[in-house]
N, C-alpha and C positions, 0 to 999 in steps of 0.2 A: 417837669422840673429837671434841670440838668445840674448834677453835683460835680464839683471839681475839687479833687483832693490833692494837695501838695504833699508829697512824701519826702520827709527829711532824709538826708544822706545816711543817718544812723539806721533808720527803719529800712531803707533800701539795702544796706549791708546785711541786716538781719534777715531780710527776705532771701537774699542771695545765699547766705549761710544755710538757711532753712532748706532751700531747694537742693543744695549740695548734700545735706544730710539725708533728705528724703530719697535721693538717688542711691546713696550708699546703703540705706535700709532695704532697698528693693530686693536684694539677694537673701534676706532673712525671713521672708514670708510674714512681715509685720502687718498686723491687721488694723492699724489705725487707732489703737488705744494707747493713750499717753497719760500716765498718772501725774497730776500737777500738785497733789497735796503736799509732798515733801518740799517742793520748791516754794510754794506759797507760805508754808510754815516757817521756812528759813529766811524768807524775804517778805515778812508780813508788813513792815512799815512801808516798803515801796509799793506793795499791793494796795494798801489803803490810800496812799498818796495818788496812785494812778486812778483810783475810783472816785476821788473828790470831784464834786460836780462843777467846781470852778475851773478845772483843768480841761484842756482840749482832749479829744478822743485819741489823738496821736500818742499821748502819754500812756494810755492804757494799751494801745496797739503795740507800742514799744515794749512795755512790760510783758505782755502776752507772748510776743515773739521771742523775747529773751528767755522766758520760762520754757517755751517750746523747744528752742535750740539747746538749752541746757539739758532738758530731760531726754531729748533724742540723742544727744551726745553721750549721756550716761548709759542709755540702752545700747548704743553701738559698742561702747567699751565693754559692757558686760557680755554681749554676744560674741565679741571678738576674743575675749579671754576664755570662753567656754570651749572645752575640748570636745570635739564631735566624736562619738563612738559609732561603730558600724551598726550596732543594733538600734541606734536612734533613727536610722533610715527605714526600719521595718514598719510595715503596717501594724496597727494595734493588735489585731488578732494573731499575727505571726509573732509579735513580741510576747504576747501572752503564752502562745505555744512554746516558745523558747524558754520562758520562765518555768512552765510546767516541767519541761524536759530537764531543765537545770536543777529543779527541786528534787526530782526522782532520777537516780542514776541510770536506770533502764526502764523505759516506758513502752508499753504496747500501744497499738493503735486504739484498742478497746478502751484503755485507760484515758487516752486523750479525747476520744469521742464522747465519753461520759461527761467531760467538762464542757463540751460544746454541743449540747443536745439540739439546739435550734439551727445548727449549721449542717448543711448537706455533707455526706461522707466524701463525695468527690471533691468538694471544696477543701476539706481538711487534708485529703491526700495531696491535692495540688499545693496547698500551703506548706506541707511537710517536704514535698519535692523541691520547692523553692528554697526552703531553709537548708536542705541538703546541698543543692546546687551552689548556694552562696557560701557554703562551708561552715554554717552555724551548727549543723546537726549531722551525725553519722547514723547510717542505717546498718543494723547488724542482722543479716539474714535477708532472704528474698521472698519468702512465702508469707502466708497469713500470720505466722508466729513471729514476724520480724520485730525487732526491738529498736528503739531510738535512744540515742544518748547525745549529750552535748559534745561538740568537738572540743578537744583540749586547747586549741589555739585561740578560742574565743572567750573573752571574759565578759561576764554579764553584770551590768550595773543598772538594775531597775529599781 
């Protein structure tokens, strides 16, 4: 069986708009989850009209594509308005390390190690050295009794 679908110009425009939005989402690490509940709730009558059995499938496709482009557009706007912070780029464990050091004015390595019992000491030292290198943390001292404190120039918002 060979199916032939004619796509109306309206649906074609929506597909083009969808592709353009999909491309712009590529830089945000979007994982393909789009919530439709709000759109369906605010456009309930059109939703039921699109589902009527007497209507062609193209009406539902048009409704679906409009919902998709509307929700993707809202996601793009919300992501564009969000201010990116330096600590947002940190790995989760490093972000947690920074939070611990922020909560305690001066931390020893022993104090930090007790919070991460399942993590190898060398890994924790490496994470701390990366936080120091990137300017998030300052190390006071050079021996076993070294202390760590949050750099003054970095504001933490976790």
